[in-house]
N, C-alpha and C positions, 0 to 999 in steps of 0.2 A: 154378683148381679144385684143384690140388695143395696149395696153401697152405691152403685151406679144409679139405681132407681131413686134413692134418697137425694143424690146430687142433682139428678135431672129435675126433681121436684123442688129444688131450692132449699131443702131441709138441712143439708150439710154442705160444706165447701169441700170439694174433692181435690185436695192438694195432691199434686203428682199425677193426676189423670190428664195428661196433656195430649192433644191430638198428635198423630204421628208426624204431621208436617210442621209441628210447632217446636222443633228443636231450638233451644235457646230462649224460649219465651217463659216468663214466670207466671203467667195467668193461664189457668186451664181453659181450653177452647170453649167448653160449655159456659163457663163463667163469663168469658169475653163476649160470647154471643148474646147472653142475657143482659150484660151491661150495655152493649151496643144497642140492642132493641129497646131497653128501658130509657136510655139517653135520648134516642130518636123520638120516642113517644112523648117523653117529658118536654123536650124542646118544642115540639109542635103544640103541645098543650099550653106551654107558658108563653111562647113567642108568636104563635099563630102562623097563618099561611105565608107570611113574609119569610119565615125561616125554612120553608120547604126545600129550597135548593141546597141549603147547608145540611138539612136533615137527610136528604138523598145522598149527599157525599158521605155523611157519617154512616149511613146504612150500607154503603159499598165498602167500607173499611174492612180489610181482610186480616188485620193484625192489630194488637193493642196500640202499637206506636202510631199507626195511621189514625186511629180514632183519637188518641191523646193529642195529636197535632191539631185536630179540628175543634177540640173542646174549648180552647180560649175564645174562638170566634163564636161558638155556641153560647158561652157565658156572656159575651158582649150583646148578643141578640136578646138573651133573657134580661139582661140589665136594661136594655133600651125599652123593653116591653113591660117589665115588672119591677125594676129597681135593683140596686146593688145587693141588697140583702138576699133577695131571691136568687140572683145570679151566683152569689157566694155559696148558697145552699146547693144549687145545682152542681157547681164545680166540685164541691166537697163530696157530694154523693157519687159523682161519676168519675172522679179521680184526676182532675186537672190540677 
């Protein structure tokens, strides 16, 4: 229980705690959900309301591969709004 609480709080990375429906995935479900949430928030913060349709698609992603497929478009939106350096930082942080 303590390990799960630490993982949920973001204090440790819980390698091996994968959702039961996540067979074959290498990213724990809680880490994926956190990454997806943070990427959506950061996209809106950086690219503004024009990026909301893409952010909504990203928020609906149910698995890492689906989110990863959308990240290049998110990077392009960030680049258009804030420049290439910020886009590169965004993509490095969220894994594209």
